[in-house]
C-alpha positions in Angstrom: -1.3 45.5 -5.5 -4.5 44.9 -4.6 -4.3 43.5 -0.9 -7.3 42.6 1.7 -9.3 44.6 4.4 -8.5 43.4 7.9 -10.5 40.6 9.0 -12.5 40.9 5.6 -15.9 41.0 7.6 -17.7 41.2 4.4 -16.8 40.9 0.8 -13.9 43.2 -0.6 -15.1 46.0 -2.7 -15.2 44.9 -6.6 -15.2 41.3 -6.0 -17.7 38.6 -7.8 -20.5 37.4 -5.4 -19.6 34.2 -3.6 -16.0 35.8 -3.0 -15.0 37.1 0.9 -11.6 37.8 0.0 -8.6 37.7 -2.4 -4.6 37.6 -1.9 -2.2 38.0 -4.9 1.2 37.0 -4.5 3.9 36.1 -6.8 6.3 33.1 -7.1 9.2 35.2 -5.7 7.7 36.8 -2.9 6.6 33.2 -1.8 10.5 32.1 -1.8 10.0 30.7 -5.3 12.4 30.6 -8.2 9.4 32.0 -10.8 7.6 35.3 -11.6 4.1 33.4 -12.0 1.0 34.6 -10.3 -0.4 33.1 -7.4 -4.3 33.8 -6.1 -5.7 33.0 -2.9 -9.8 33.5 -2.6 -11.4 33.1 0.3 -15.2 32.1 -0.6 -18.4 32.9 1.2 -19.3 29.0 1.9 -15.8 28.9 3.8 -13.2 27.2 1.7 -10.0 28.4 0.2 -8.8 28.4 -3.0 -5.3 29.1 -4.6 -4.1 29.0 -8.1 -0.9 29.0 -10.0 -1.5 31.5 -12.9 0.4 32.9 -15.8 3.2 35.7 -14.7 0.7 38.6 -16.6 -2.0 37.8 -14.7 -1.2 39.4 -11.5 -3.8 41.5 -9.7 -6.1 41.1 -12.7 -9.3 40.8 -10.8 -11.7 40.7 -13.8 -11.8 36.8 -14.5 -12.2 35.9 -10.8 -15.8 35.1 -11.2 -15.6 33.0 -14.1 -12.8 31.1 -11.9 -15.2 30.6 -8.9 -18.0 29.4 -11.1 -15.8 26.8 -12.8 -15.1 25.5 -8.9 -18.8 26.3 -7.5 -19.8 22.7 -7.5 -16.1 21.0 -7.6 -16.6 20.9 -3.3 -14.3 17.7 -3.3 -11.6 19.6 -5.2 -11.5 17.0 -8.3 -10.3 19.3 -11.2 -6.9 19.5 -11.8 -7.0 23.1 -14.0 -9.5 25.9 -15.3 -9.6 28.8 -17.9 -8.5 32.0 -16.4 -8.6 34.5 -19.0 -6.4 33.8 -21.6 -4.5 31.6 -19.7 -4.8 28.6 -17.4 -5.5 28.2 -14.0 -3.9 25.3 -11.8 -5.6 24.5 -8.5 -2.9 24.5 -5.9 -4.7 21.9 -3.0 -1.5 20.9 -1.2 -0.9 24.7 -0.6 -0.9 26.3 2.5 -4.5 27.8 3.5 -2.9 31.1 4.9 0.3 31.7 3.1 3.1 34.0 4.2 5.5 35.4 1.8 9.0 35.5 2.2 8.9 39.2 2.6 9.7 41.4 5.5 6.8 42.0 8.2 6.8 45.9 7.6 6.2 45.1 3.7 2.8 45.8 2.3 2.9 42.8 0.7 3.0 40.6 4.0 0.4 42.6 5.3 -2.1 41.9 3.0 -1.2 38.1 3.7 -1.7 38.5 7.5 -5.2 40.4 6.7 -6.0 37.6 4.4 -5.4 35.0 6.9 -7.1 36.8 9.9 -10.4 36.4 8.1 -9.9 32.5 8.3 -11.4 30.2 10.6 -8.4 30.7 13.3 -9.5 27.8 15.5 -8.8 25.3 12.3 -5.9 26.9 11.2 -4.3 26.2 14.6 -5.4 22.7 15.2 -3.9 22.0 12.0 -0.6 23.4 12.4 -0.7 21.6 15.4 -0.7 18.5 13.6 2.6 18.9 11.6 5.5 16.5 12.9 7.0 14.7 9.9 3.9 15.0 8.0 2.3 18.8 6.7 -1.3 18.8 7.6 -2.0 22.8 7.6 -2.9 22.7 3.6 -5.6 24.5 2.3 -7.3 21.1 1.3 -7.4 19.6 4.8 -8.5 23.6 5.6 -11.8 22.9 3.6 -12.6 19.4 5.0 -13.2 21.1 8.4 -13.9 25.1 8.0 -16.4 24.9 5.2 -18.5 22.2 7.3 -21.9 23.0 8.8 -21.5 24.3 12.3 -22.5 20.8 14.7 -20.4 18.9 12.1 -17.4 21.0 12.1 -17.4 21.3 16.1 -17.4 17.4 16.3 -14.7 16.7 14.1 -12.5 19.2 15.9 -13.3 17.6 19.0 -12.2 14.1 17.6 -8.9 15.7 15.9 -8.0 17.3 19.2 -9.1 14.0 21.2 -7.0 11.5 19.0 -5.0 13.6 16.9 -2.7 10.7 15.9 -5.5 8.2 15.2 -8.4 11.0 13.7 -6.2 13.0 11.5 -5.3 10.1 9.0 -9.0 9.3 8.6 -10.3 13.0 8.5 -7.2 14.5 6.7 -4.7 14.2 4.1 -0.8 13.8 5.2 1.4 15.6 3.0 5.0 15.0 2.5 5.5 18.7 2.2 3.3 21.9 1.4 4.0 23.0 -2.4 3.0 25.6 -4.9 4.0 23.7 -8.1 -0.2 22.4 -8.4 -2.0 19.7 -10.4 -1.7 17.1 -7.8 -4.9 16.5 -6.1 -3.1 15.2 -2.9 -6.4 13.9 -1.7 -5.1 10.3 -0.1 -6.3 9.5 3.3 -7.1 6.5 5.3 -10.9 7.1 4.6 -13.1 5.1 7.0 -17.0 5.6 6.7 -17.6 3.6 10.3 -15.1 6.2 11.7 -16.7 9.3 10.3 -20.4 8.1 11.2 -19.0 7.4 14.5 -17.7 11.0 15.1 -20.8 12.8 13.1 -23.1 11.2 15.1 -21.5 10.9 18.4 -21.3 7.1 18.4 -18.2 5.0 20.1 -15.4 6.6 18.5 -13.1 4.9 20.8 -14.5 1.2 19.2 -14.2 2.7 15.7 -10.8 3.7 15.7 -10.0 0.5 17.2 -11.3 -1.5 14.4 -9.6 0.9 12.0 -6.2 0.0 13.4 -6.7 -3.1 14.6 -5.7 -2.3 18.1 -7.3 -2.6 21.5 -9.6 0.3 23.0 -7.2 0.4 25.6 -4.3 1.9 23.1 -6.6 3.8 21.7 -7.2 5.4 24.8 -3.7 5.6 25.9 -1.6 8.9 26.7 0.8 7.9 23.7 -2.1 8.2 21.0 -3.1 11.8 22.4 -0.3 13.2 20.8 1.1 13.5 17.2 4.4 11.6 16.6 7.4 12.1 14.0 9.4 9.5 12.6 9.4 6.4 13.8 11.1 4.2 11.8 8.1 1.9 11.4 5.0 3.3 9.9 2.5 4.8 12.5 -0.3 1.7 12.0 2.9 -0.8 12.1 4.1 0.8 15.3 0.6 0.8 17.1 0.2 -3.1 16.3 3.9 -3.2 18.2 2.6 -1.0 21.1 -0.5 -3.0 21.4 1.4 -6.3 22.5 3.3 -4.4 24.9 1.5 -5.2 28.3 -0.4 -1.5 29.1 1.5 -0.6 32.1 4.6 -0.4 30.0 3.6 1.3 27.2 5.7 4.6 26.3 3.4 7.7 27.4 5.6 10.2 25.2 6.4 10.0 21.8 10.0 11.2 22.9 10.4 7.7 24.3 10.5 6.2 20.6 13.9 8.0 19.8 15.9 5.5 22.0 14.4 2.8 20.2 14.9 3.8 16.5 17.2 1.4 16.0 15.4 -1.5 17.0 12.1 0.2 15.1 14.2 -0.2 12.2 15.0 -4.2 12.8 11.2 -4.9 12.8 10.2 -2.9 10.2 12.0 -5.9 8.0 8.6 -8.0 9.5 5.8 -8.0 7.1 3.0 -10.0 9.0 1.3 -7.5 11.5 0.7 -10.4 13.9 4.1 -10.6 14.0 4.6 -7.2 15.3 1.8 -8.1 18.3 3.5 -10.9 19.6 6.8 -9.1 19.2 5.4 -6.4 21.2 4.6 -9.1 24.1 7.4 -10.6 24.0 11.0 -8.9 23.4 9.3 -5.5 24.3 7.0 -7.1 27.4 9.3 -5.0 29.5 8.9 -1.9 28.1 10.9 0.4 25.6 13.4 1.9 28.2 14.1 -1.5 30.1 14.9 -2.7 27.0 16.9 -0.4 25.3 18.9 0.8 28.2 21.0 -1.9 28.1 21.3 -2.6 24.7 22.6 0.8 24.3 24.9 0.5 27.3 26.4 -2.7 25.7 26.2 -2.8 22.1 26.1 1.0 21.1 26.0 2.2 18.2 23.0 -0.3 17.8 22.8 0.5 14.2 26.0 -1.4 13.1 25.4 -3.8 15.6 21.9 -5.2 14.3 23.6 -4.6 10.4 26.3 -7.2 11.5 23.0 -9.4 13.2 21.9 -10.0 9.8 25.4 -11.5 8.5 25.0 -13.4 11.2 21.7 -14.5 10.7 22.3 -15.6 7.1 25.0 -17.9 8.4 22.6 -19.3 10.9 19.8 -20.3 8.3 23.0 -21.9 6.1 23.7 -24.0 9.3 20.3 -24.8 9.8 19.6 -26.1 6.4 22.6 -28.5 6.7 22.5 -29.6 10.1 18.6 -29.1 11.9 15.2 -29.8 11.2 14.5 -26.9 9.3 10.9 -25.5 8.6 9.8 -25.4 4.9 10.3 -21.7 3.4 12.5 -20.3 6.1 13.9 -17.0 5.3 16.4 -14.8 7.0 14.2 -12.6 8.0 11.7 -14.7 9.8 14.4 -16.7 11.3 16.2 -13.2 12.8 12.4 -12.7 14.2 12.2 -15.9 15.9 15.3 -15.2 17.5 14.4 -12.1 19.0 10.9 -13.5 19.9 12.0 -16.5 21.6 15.2 -15.2 23.1 15.2 -11.4 22.8 17.5 -8.9 21.2 20.3 -9.0 23.7 20.6 -12.8 23.1 20.8 -12.0 19.1 23.1 -9.6 19.7 25.8 -11.7 21.7 25.5 -14.7 19.4 26.3 -12.4 16.6 29.4 -10.7 18.7 30.5 -13.8 19.2 30.5 -15.0 15.6 31.8 -11.9 14.4 34.8 -12.2 17.2 36.0 -15.6 16.5 39.6 -15.9 15.5 39.4 -16.2 11.9 42.6 -17.8 11.1 41.4 -21.2 12.6 40.7 -23.7 10.4 37.2 -25.0 9.9 37.0 -28.9 8.7 33.7 -27.8 7.1 35.2 -25.0 5.0 38.2 -24.8 2.4 38.2 -21.1 1.9 40.9 -20.2 -0.4 40.3 -23.4 -2.5 36.4 -23.0 -3.0 36.6 -20.5 -5.7 39.5 -19.4 -7.9 37.5 -16.9 -10.2 38.8 -13.3 -10.2 36.3 -10.5 -11.0 36.8 -7.5 -13.2 38.2 -4.3 -10.8 36.4 -1.4 -11.7 38.7 0.9 -10.0 41.3 -1.3 -8.9 43.6 1.0 -7.0 43.0 4.6 -5.5 45.3 6.7 -3.4 44.9 10.3 -2.2 47.7 11.7 0.4 48.2 9.0 2.7 44.9 7.1 2.0 45.3 4.5 0.0 42.6 2.0 -1.3 42.7 -1.3 -2.9 39.7 -3.1 -4.7 39.7 -7.1 -3.8 38.8 -9.2 -6.7 39.3 -12.8 -5.9 37.7 -14.8 -3.0 41.1 -15.9 -1.0 41.7 -12.0 -0.8 38.5 -11.6 0.9 39.5 -14.7 3.1 42.6 -12.6 4.0 41.1 -9.5 4.4 38.8 -11.0 7.0 41.7 -13.1 9.0 43.5 -9.6 9.0 40.4 -7.4 10.1 38.9 -10.2 12.3 35.3 -10.1 10.6 33.1 -11.7 8.0 34.0 -9.8 4.6 34.8 -13.3 3.2 31.2 -14.0 3.3 30.7 -11.4 0.6 32.1 -13.2 -2.2 29.4 -14.3 -3.9 27.8 -11.1 -3.9 30.8 -10.0 -5.5 30.5 -12.5 -8.1 26.9 -12.6 -8.8 25.5 -9.2 -7.8 28.2 -6.8 -8.7 29.1 -5.9 -5.1 32.8 -4.8 -4.4 35.0 -4.7 -1.5 37.9 -2.4 -0.7 40.5 -2.5 1.8 41.2 0.9 2.8 44.0 2.7 4.9 45.3 6.2 6.4 48.7 5.4 8.0 48.1 2.6 10.9 44.3 2.8 10.6 42.3 0.2 8.5 39.0 -0.4 7.3 36.9 -2.7 5.0 34.5 -1.1 2.4 31.5 -2.4 0.8 30.2 -0.8 -2.3 26.5 -2.3 -3.5 25.6 -2.2 -7.3 22.4 -1.4 -8.4 21.7 -3.0 -12.0 18.7 -0.8 -13.2 20.8 2.3 -12.7 24.5 1.0 -13.2 25.8 2.8 -10.3 27.5 2.0 -6.6 26.7 3.3 -3.3 28.4 2.8 -0.2 26.9 0.1 1.9 29.5 -0.5 5.0 32.4 0.8 6.3 34.3 -1.2 9.4 37.3 -1.2 10.7 38.9 -4.1 12.9 36.2 -6.3 14.8 33.7 -4.3 12.9 34.6 -1.1 14.7 33.4 2.2 13.4 35.7 3.8 11.3 37.1 7.0 11.6 36.2 10.1 9.9 38.7 10.7 7.6 38.2 6.9 6.7 35.0 7.6 5.9 35.3 10.9 3.8 38.0 8.2 1.9 35.3 5.6 1.5 32.7 8.9 0.2 36.2 9.6 -2.3 36.3 6.0 -3.6 32.5 6.2 -4.2 32.6 9.2 -6.4 35.6 7.4 -8.4 33.4 4.4 -8.7 30.3 6.4 -10.1 32.7 8.8 -12.2 31.9 9.4 -15.9 35.3 7.9 -16.9 34.2 4.7 -15.9 30.8 4.4 -17.2 32.0 1.7 -19.6 33.4 -0.7 -17.1 29.8 -0.1 -15.2 28.2 -0.7 -18.2 30.2 -3.7 -19.1 29.3 -5.2 -15.4 25.4 -4.5 -15.7 25.7 -6.2 -19.3 27.2 -9.5 -17.6 24.7 -9.6 -14.5 22.0 -8.9 -16.9 23.2 -11.8 -19.3 23.1 -14.1 -16.5 19.8 -16.6 -17.0 16.7 -15.7 -15.1 16.0 -17.3 -12.0 19.8 -18.8 -12.0 20.6 -19.5 -8.5 23.8 -18.1 -6.8 26.6 -20.5 -5.4 26.1 -21.1 -1.9 27.7 -18.1 0.4 30.7 -19.3 2.1 30.0 -19.5 6.0 31.5 -20.4 9.2 30.1 -22.5 11.9 28.4 -21.2 14.6 30.0 -21.9 18.0 28.7 -24.6 20.5 26.6 -21.8 22.5 25.1 -20.5 19.0 24.2 -24.0 17.5 22.4 -24.8 20.8 20.7 -21.2 20.5 19.8 -21.9 16.9 18.0 -25.4 17.7 16.0 -23.6 20.5 14.8 -21.3 17.8 14.0 -23.4 15.2 12.0 -25.5 17.7 9.9 -22.4 18.4 9.8 -21.8 15.0 7.9 -25.1 14.0 4.3 -24.8 13.4 2.8 -25.8 16.7 -0.9 -27.2 16.3 -3.6 -25.1 18.3 -6.1 -26.6 20.3 -8.4 -28.9 17.8 -6.1 -28.6 14.7 -5.6 -31.7 13.0 -2.7 -30.2 10.6 -0.8 -26.9 10.2 1.8 -26.5 7.7 2.6 -24.7 4.1 1.2 -24.9 0.9 2.5 -26.8 -1.7 2.7 -25.9 -5.3 1.6 -22.6 -4.8 3.9 -21.4 -7.3 2.4 -23.1 -9.8 -1.2 -22.3 -9.4 -3.5 -18.6 -9.3 -2.5 -17.5 -5.5 0.2 -15.0 -6.4 -2.3 -13.3 -8.5 -5.1 -13.8 -5.9 -2.4 -12.6 -3.2 -3.5 -9.0 -3.0 -6.8 -10.1 -1.9 -6.2 -12.9 0.6 -5.6 -12.3 4.3 -5.0 -14.2 7.6 -8.1 -15.9 8.7 -9.9 -16.6 5.2 -11.3 -19.7 4.8 -9.7 -22.7 2.8 -11.7 -24.8 1.1 -10.0 -29.0 1.0 -11.2 -31.0 -2.0 -10.4 -34.1 -2.7 -8.4 -35.3 -6.3 -8.5 -39.0 -6.0 -7.8 -39.1 -9.7 -4.9 -36.7 -9.5 -2.4 -38.5 -11.9 1.0 -37.7 -9.7 -0.6 -38.3 -6.3 -4.2 -40.4 -5.4 -4.0 -39.1 -1.7 -4.1 -35.3 -3.3 -6.4 -32.5 -1.4 -6.4 -29.4 -3.5 -6.5 -26.2 -1.1 -9.0 -23.4 -2.8 -9.6 -19.8 -1.9 -12.5 -18.4 -3.4 -13.3 -20.9 -5.2 -9.8 -21.1 -7.2 -7.1 -23.7 -6.7 -4.0 -22.1 -4.7 -2.2 -25.4 -4.5 -2.3 -28.7 -2.3 -1.6 -29.9 1.1 2.0 -31.3 1.4 2.1 -34.8 -0.1 4.2 -35.9 2.9 1.3 -35.0 5.2 -1.7 -35.6 3.1 -2.8 -39.2 3.7 -4.8 -38.3 7.2 -6.8 -35.1 5.7 -7.5 -37.6 2.5 -8.9 -40.7 4.3 -11.0 -38.3 6.7 -12.6 -36.3 3.6 -13.0 -39.9 1.7 -14.8 -40.6 5.1 -17.2 -37.8 4.5 -15.7 -35.8 7.6 -16.5 -32.2 7.6 -12.9 -30.8 7.7 -12.7 -26.8 7.0 -8.9 -25.5 6.8 -8.2 -21.2 7.4 -5.1 -19.3 6.2 -2.5 -18.7 9.4 -0.1 -16.6 7.9 0.9 -14.6 4.6 4.5 -13.8 4.2 4.8 -11.8 0.8 8.2 -12.0 1.0 8.7 -15.4 1.7 9.8 -17.9 -1.1 6.7 -18.9 -2.8 6.7 -22.7 -1.1 7.1 -21.2 2.3 4.5 -18.2 1.5 1.2 -19.3 3.1 0.7 -21.5 6.0 -2.7 -22.8 6.7 -4.3 -25.1 9.6 -7.1 -27.7 9.2 -9.8 -28.4 12.0 -13.1 -30.4 12.2 -16.3 -28.1 10.8 -18.4 -27.2 13.4 -21.8 -29.5 13.8 -24.6 -27.9 12.9 
């Protein structure tokens, strides 16, 4: 098999002009389950090309010249295939620039690969390898973006990535999930920003350019935490940067290892959609720093993952109470209420309130609920009963049975009846000897399959290993081929429900007195407060009936909104339309539009701005706006 000369300082013998060296490998030598041929080429312009070829092409150098000619002008790597003799060559943009076969170190083919790698730009290879964490950066596409540059530009870009790896690498390079040899895909996606590239290449204010690109402060850009690559952080790196920017500078983490203890908290905040929420959360709930916030929570509430999962059940109950008994902001969702609770009262308050709510004595009568008489429906069992040795499981198919399970286990499983009836969820009571647990299996309509969502012992305690294994065995039975007809019937039943038909309200327990007081305080925090100079702050009415949802991808917080009087509106003579980019997206709510209409009729100059855009909120509470007097010219 042809190889490469060590270092290949000059072109290898017999290779066409423009090619310094080539390396032939076979799929099984690379650990692949095929015997296809693979070819790497090191060109005189510094680029590395790699191709997947037919099996018979192995070590056939003759068509290399024609292959290189096809790619000579393709500096950006846009071609997805090319001719190679009588076959087709598939370029591998996400393959490693310097492949090492899965062969013994002394094997000549391994030696040839090492020689090929020795002729490449070692500084670029080392830098790219140092970036690898939960993404791969040492692809030949990224190698070419650096190694094939003119010396001065190469040097500046290497310096930028070395100094700001976390921030500069995603702008200059592509983050691959994995390196691969299948080929075809360009894998060219990156967070391109011409202003950042200009700052790097011309030696301008790179700190300021990166701060603008990520929407963070210069102080955070220069902080030690941004001088290192991060691994998986639950939040995307861009969103976590916004959270960190809200934390006082002297409280920010200095090493990414500090993130580990906060992963469960980051998972919770990942539900937030507005980056401004993340900055505020950093400045409030995390203002003392990750260690100061996480350590006490871990000590009292560990494991935090299940504890925060329980919080969402509590928050949904709190939301129902808010709608029943408190002045409640329009468009309020469970996620927004949870954010407001954390922001105004902290993680500890939420966890304590949730634990109190879950630990209430469930067999006490609640004057506002009559659990076992609310719904006499019986859902169709998918499995019914299942037993393996001493382990036994029973499917709970009636609301009253769920209530009794909740009373016995001292948790809120009764609240899941609406999901069982309307979404196909199935609840099982499990037992092994004296041990007990309750399992929740969610149904995915598109796949007609179940997944294990929760498994909890008494008082929401973690279930034992044997019970977890039994819960997985029941999941296997639920998804077994023999139960496909029952799953299909369930899917048809759920699909037959009218589109948009609302489910019956969830059965909820009242909060305890302390929880009610805390909820009232959180709702007070949630009500939009007028900033200085604002005449009105509210949600756009009728947003769901106009063109806003189609324009939403182009809209952003801070956008100017035009206010247009419609005195001839047949539904409301005080109507004031709200326009974005010349398109009507809704109206000022009728209950608060009189003063704005009067001011506009008096020729006052008013201007609106978009202050919040929550893509996951209900359409009537998705877009918040504020109105001010227009500045005098």
